[in-house]
C-alpha positions in Angstrom: -47.3 -44.1 10.6 -51.1 -44.2 9.9 -50.6 -41.4 7.3 -48.1 -43.6 5.6 -50.5 -46.5 5.4 -48.6 -48.7 7.9 -50.7 -50.7 10.3 -49.0 -50.6 13.7 -51.8 -52.5 15.6 -49.6 -55.5 16.1 -46.5 -53.5 17.2 -45.0 -54.1 20.6 -45.0 -51.3 23.2 -42.3 -51.6 25.9 -43.1 -49.1 28.8 -40.2 -47.1 30.3 -37.8 -48.1 27.6 -36.0 -46.1 25.0 -36.3 -46.7 21.3 -33.3 -48.3 19.5 -30.8 -45.7 18.2 -28.0 -45.8 15.6 -25.2 -43.3 15.1 -23.1 -43.4 12.0 -19.8 -41.5 12.0 -18.5 -40.7 8.5 -15.0 -40.1 7.3 -13.8 -37.2 5.1 -15.0 -39.2 2.0 -18.5 -39.5 3.5 -18.0 -43.2 4.0 -18.8 -45.0 7.2 -16.0 -44.8 9.7 -17.7 -46.0 12.8 -21.3 -47.2 13.6 -22.7 -47.1 17.2 -26.0 -48.4 18.3 -28.2 -49.2 21.2 -30.6 -52.0 20.3 -31.4 -53.3 23.8 -35.2 -52.8 23.2 -35.1 -55.5 20.5 -34.6 -58.1 23.1 -38.3 -57.7 23.9 -39.0 -59.0 20.4 -38.5 -62.5 21.6 -39.7 -66.0 20.6 -42.7 -65.7 22.9 -43.9 -62.5 21.3 -43.5 -63.9 17.8 -45.3 -67.1 18.8 -48.3 -65.0 19.6 -48.1 -63.2 16.2 -47.1 -66.1 13.8 -50.5 -66.5 12.2 -50.6 -62.7 11.5 -47.1 -62.8 10.1 -47.9 -65.7 7.8 -50.9 -63.8 6.4 -48.5 -61.7 4.3 -47.1 -62.8 0.9 -43.5 -62.0 1.8 -41.6 -61.3 5.1 -38.5 -59.1 5.5 -36.5 -59.7 8.7 -33.8 -57.5 10.2 -30.9 -59.5 11.7 -30.8 -57.3 14.8 -33.2 -59.7 16.5 -31.8 -62.3 19.0 -30.8 -65.6 17.6 -33.6 -67.5 19.4 -36.2 -65.2 17.9 -34.7 -65.4 14.4 -34.5 -69.2 14.6 -38.1 -69.4 15.6 -39.2 -67.1 12.8 -37.1 -68.8 10.1 -38.5 -72.2 11.0 -42.1 -71.2 11.3 -42.7 -68.6 8.6 -44.3 -70.3 5.6 -43.8 -67.4 3.1 -40.7 -66.3 1.3 -38.2 -64.7 3.7 -35.9 -61.8 2.7 -33.1 -60.9 5.2 -30.4 -58.3 5.6 -27.2 -59.6 7.3 -26.7 -56.2 9.0 -23.1 -56.8 10.2 -20.2 -59.3 10.1 -20.7 -59.9 13.8 -24.5 -60.6 13.6 -24.5 -62.6 10.4 -22.9 -65.6 12.2 -26.4 -66.2 13.8 -27.5 -67.4 10.3 -24.7 -69.9 9.6 -26.9 -73.0 10.2 -30.2 -71.4 9.1 -29.4 -70.6 5.5 -31.8 -73.2 4.1 -34.8 -71.3 5.5 -33.9 -68.0 3.9 -35.2 -67.0 0.4 -32.9 -64.0 -0.1 -30.0 -62.9 2.1 -28.3 -59.5 1.3 -24.7 -59.3 2.5 -21.6 -57.3 1.8 -18.3 -59.0 1.0 -17.1 -58.7 4.7 -20.3 -60.4 5.9 -20.0 -63.0 3.2 -16.5 -64.0 4.4 -17.9 -64.7 7.9 -20.1 -67.4 6.4 -17.7 -69.0 4.0 -14.0 -69.5 4.0 -13.7 -70.2 0.3 -11.0 -68.3 -1.7 -13.1 -65.9 -3.8 -16.4 -64.0 -3.7 -17.9 -66.3 -6.4 -16.8 -69.5 -4.6 -18.2 -68.1 -1.3 -21.5 -67.4 -3.0 -21.6 -70.8 -4.6 -20.8 -72.3 -1.1 -23.8 -70.6 0.5 -26.1 -71.5 -2.3 -25.2 -75.2 -2.0 -25.8 -74.9 1.8 -29.4 -74.1 1.0 -29.6 -70.3 0.6 -31.8 -69.8 -2.3 -30.7 -66.3 -3.4 -27.3 -64.9 -2.3 -27.3 -61.1 -2.9 -23.9 -59.5 -2.4 -22.8 -55.8 -2.6 -19.2 -54.6 -2.8 -19.2 -50.8 -2.5 -18.5 -49.3 -5.9 -17.7 -52.7 -7.4 -20.0 -55.4 -8.8 -23.4 -56.3 -7.4 -23.8 -60.0 -7.5 -26.8 -62.4 -7.2 -26.4 -66.1 -7.1 -29.3 -68.6 -7.5 -29.7 -71.2 -10.3 -27.8 -68.6 -12.4 -25.2 -66.0 -11.5 -26.0 -62.3 -12.2 -23.6 -59.4 -12.1 -24.1 -55.7 -12.5 -22.0 -52.6 -11.9 -23.8 -50.2 -9.5 -25.1 -46.9 -10.9 -22.1 -44.5 -11.0 -22.1 -41.6 -8.6 -19.5 -38.8 -8.7 -19.9 -37.6 -5.1 -21.3 -39.5 -2.1 -23.1 -37.2 0.3 -24.0 -39.8 2.9 -23.7 -43.6 3.0 -26.2 -44.1 5.8 -29.3 -45.9 4.6 -27.9 -46.9 1.2 -27.8 -50.6 2.1 -31.4 -50.5 3.3 -32.4 -48.6 0.2 -30.7 -51.2 -2.0 -32.6 -54.1 -0.3 -35.9 -52.2 -0.6 -35.4 -51.8 -4.3 -34.7 -55.5 -4.6 -37.7 -56.3 -2.6 -39.9 -54.1 -4.8 -38.7 -56.1 -7.8 -39.3 -59.3 -6.0 -42.9 -58.6 -5.0 -43.6 -57.3 -8.5 -42.2 -60.5 -10.0 -39.7 -58.9 -12.4 -36.7 -60.7 -13.7 -33.5 -60.9 -11.6 -31.6 -58.3 -13.7 -34.4 -55.8 -13.2 -34.4 -56.5 -9.4 -30.7 -55.6 -9.3 -31.4 -52.5 -11.3 -34.1 -51.4 -8.9 -31.7 -52.0 -6.0 -28.9 -50.0 -7.6 -31.2 -47.0 -8.4 -32.5 -46.9 -4.8 -29.0 -47.0 -3.3 -27.8 -44.3 -5.8 -30.5 -41.8 -4.8 -29.9 -42.5 -1.1 -26.1 -41.9 -1.5 -26.9 -38.5 -3.0 -28.9 -37.1 -0.1 -28.2 -36.1 3.5 -31.0 -38.2 4.9 -31.0 -41.9 5.4 -34.1 -42.2 3.3 -34.3 -40.4 0.0 -37.5 -38.6 -0.8 -36.8 -38.9 -4.5 -37.3 -42.6 -4.7 -40.6 -43.6 -6.3 -42.0 -45.9 -8.9 -41.4 -43.4 -11.7 -37.7 -43.2 -10.8 -37.4 -46.9 -11.0 -38.8 -46.9 -14.5 
């Protein structure tokens, strides 16, 4: 991690514990059929741990949070982080934790299944509008090969970059969000943020690995 320029000095080490693990089982179309995971170690990332790190966390300009954390930890972080917060819903089961915390989130990335868990309105557009009026500042929604949507003061829509053959869907959602975050921290307009996100997902869907080595700043241009 040091070679990648990532500071791990503040990381938590849990003796005699296994790292979290995820197994994705794909169908014949290389789409996700079943996802299995063991995330027990994340329980150690609790409110008490983050309480000891909150000043360090707030020293950054932006914070990205994974929704695999326990609700007590997420609640503490969302209420005490003073910088813009970008989150991934992760799953329909886990997104329920955020139902009463939307006003603390700057950007929440969801798919249409996760979106339906937070709003019972009739359509995707009305569901996004509902979350926005509940305080979520940016509602970012993916829908497979269909429209990418972003709702804030304005509504933006874009078709994802077309791909003839999907090699592997694992990591595409994370890549999508990373492209959006790259646009966010570089203060580009919302249409460009969506374009960055689409490009990152496209390159990830074309490779066997969960992280495409072909993604870089030049590709985004």
